[in-house]
C-alpha positions in Angstrom: 5.4 0.8 16.1 5.7 4.0 14.1 2.8 5.2 12.0 3.2 7.6 9.2 0.2 9.5 7.9 0.1 12.2 5.2 -0.4 15.8 6.1 -3.8 15.8 4.3 -5.1 13.2 6.8 -3.9 15.2 9.8 -5.6 18.3 8.5 -8.8 16.7 7.4 -11.8 17.3 9.5 -13.4 14.0 8.7 -10.4 11.8 9.3 -11.0 9.1 6.6 -10.9 11.2 3.4 -9.3 14.4 2.3 -11.0 17.4 0.8 -11.2 15.8 -2.6 -12.9 12.7 -1.2 -9.9 10.4 -1.6 -9.5 7.7 1.1 -6.3 8.1 2.9 -3.6 5.5 3.3 -2.0 4.6 6.7 1.6 3.5 6.5 2.7 1.4 9.5 6.3 0.5 10.2 6.9 -3.2 10.2 10.7 -3.3 10.6 13.7 -2.5 8.5 12.5 -1.2 5.1 9.2 -2.9 5.6 5.8 -1.2 5.9 2.2 -2.4 6.1 -0.3 -0.3 4.1 -3.8 0.1 5.5 -6.9 1.9 4.3 -8.3 4.6 6.5 -10.7 2.1 8.1 -7.8 -0.1 9.1 -8.0 -2.9 6.5 -4.6 -4.3 5.3 -4.4 -3.3 1.6 -0.7 -3.5 0.7 3.0 -3.4 1.6 6.3 -1.8 1.0 9.4 -4.0 1.1 12.6 -2.3 0.2 12.1 -1.0 -3.3 8.9 -2.9 -4.0 5.4 -1.7 -3.2 2.3 -3.7 -3.7 -1.5 -3.8 -3.2 -4.0 -6.6 -3.0 -7.7 -6.7 -3.7 -8.1 -6.5 -7.4 -11.0 -8.8 -8.6 -9.9 -10.0 -12.0 -6.9 -10.3 -14.3 -8.4 -7.7 -16.6 -8.7 -5.3 -13.6 -5.0 -5.9 -12.8 -3.9 -5.1 -16.4 -5.9 -1.9 -16.4 -4.7 -0.9 -12.9 -1.1 -1.6 -13.9 -1.3 0.9 -16.7 -3.0 3.6 -14.7 -0.9 3.1 -11.6 2.4 2.9 -13.5 1.7 6.3 -14.9 1.0 7.7 -11.4 4.2 6.1 -10.1 6.3 7.6 -12.9 4.8 11.1 -12.3 5.6 10.8 -8.6 9.2 9.8 -9.4 9.5 12.7 -11.9 8.3 15.1 -9.2 11.1 13.8 -6.9 13.9 13.3 -9.4 14.2 15.9 -12.1 14.8 14.3 -15.5 13.1 11.0 -14.6 11.3 10.0 -17.8 7.5 9.7 -17.9 6.9 7.1 -20.6 3.7 7.1 -22.7 1.8 3.8 -22.1 0.1 2.4 -25.2 -2.9 0.2 -24.3 -2.4 -1.6 -27.6 1.1 -2.8 -26.5 0.1 -4.0 -23.0 0.4 -7.7 -22.5 1.3 -10.3 -20.0 4.9 -11.4 -19.9 6.8 -14.2 -18.0 10.4 -13.8 -17.2 10.9 -17.3 -15.8 10.2 -16.4 -12.2 7.4 -13.8 -12.3 4.4 -12.8 -14.4 4.4 -9.1 -15.4 2.1 -6.7 -17.1 4.3 -5.1 -19.7 4.1 -2.2 -22.2 5.9 -3.8 -25.1 9.1 -5.1 -23.5 9.1 -2.7 -20.5 7.6 -4.3 -17.3 5.0 -2.1 -15.6 3.9 -4.3 -12.6 4.1 -7.8 -11.3 0.9 -9.8 -11.1 0.2 -11.8 -7.9 -2.4 -14.4 -8.6 -4.9 -15.7 -5.9 -3.5 -18.7 -4.1 -5.1 -21.5 -2.2 -2.3 -22.7 0.0 -1.6 -22.2 3.7 -2.3 -18.5 3.4 -5.1 -18.3 0.8 -5.8 -15.1 -1.2 -9.1 -14.6 -2.9 -8.1 -11.6 -5.0 -5.3 -10.5 -7.3 -2.4 -8.4 -6.2 -0.1 -6.0 -8.0 3.5 -5.1 -7.2 5.6 -2.2 -8.5 9.4 -1.7 -8.4 10.8 1.7 -7.7 14.3 2.5 -8.8 17.2 1.6 -6.5 18.2 5.2 -6.1 14.8 6.1 -4.6 14.9 6.7 -0.8 12.3 5.3 1.6 10.5 8.6 1.7 10.2 8.6 -2.1 8.9 5.0 -2.0 6.2 6.1 0.5 5.3 9.0 -1.7 5.0 6.6 -4.7 2.8 4.3 -2.6 0.5 7.2 -1.9 0.3 8.2 -5.5 -0.5 4.6 -6.6 -3.1 4.4 -3.8 -4.9 7.4 -5.2 -5.4 5.5 -8.5 -5.9 2.0 -7.1 -7.9 2.7 -4.0 -11.3 2.9 -5.7 -10.6 -0.2 -7.7 -9.7 -2.5 -4.8 -12.2 -4.9 -3.3 -11.6 -4.1 0.4 -13.7 -6.1 2.9 -15.6 -4.0 5.4 -14.1 -4.0 8.9 -16.1 -6.1 11.3 -17.7 -4.0 14.0 -15.2 -3.8 16.8 -16.0 -3.7 20.5 -15.3 -0.4 22.2 -11.7 0.0 23.2 -10.9 -1.4 26.7 -8.2 0.0 29.0 -4.9 -1.9 28.8 -4.7 -2.5 32.6 -1.0 -1.4 32.5 -0.2 2.2 33.4 2.8 3.9 31.8 3.8 5.4 35.2 6.8 3.7 36.8 7.1 3.0 40.5 10.3 1.3 41.2 11.6 -1.4 39.0 8.3 -2.6 37.5 5.1 -1.3 35.9 2.1 -0.7 38.0 -0.9 -2.9 37.0 -4.6 -2.8 37.9 -5.5 -5.3 40.6 -7.2 -8.4 39.1 -5.7 -7.7 35.6 -4.1 -10.5 33.7 
């Protein structure tokens, strides 16, 4: 599994935050055009699937609406940095409303959708918090989508309700050595 991390995290002396105190985002490869987004502590906070990027953990619908406006602005600035001439629209808080398009519920600025709302569910895979999903343009490459996810994370990270990681036991050796002897891997005696 590939793991991408921003240069600020590699250069940071503390590992979890950069020099400005912003928690870093881990981007973990999950297959073709699919990535899992984790906080610096290893908590799953979002995803990238093709040209959609999303985060979960917002406590209320009002928080989702406010986050959509702030995050959409950060997303457009990141796109304008990558694609010269990409417009950065002014977002008017007086025009922000919820809009249904038949299949999805969106936070919209007038008639322009900003972000899709993902409501908490209680089915087979229950969610206790709201989620938010953004669409990047089809001409954006995977690298640009990752840069956009990091820009949105800088805005959304402090607003997300992220559960604390349970104290993990110290890491144990894997009992499988990467050294090859003949046709099979060498294992530790008594290892399962």
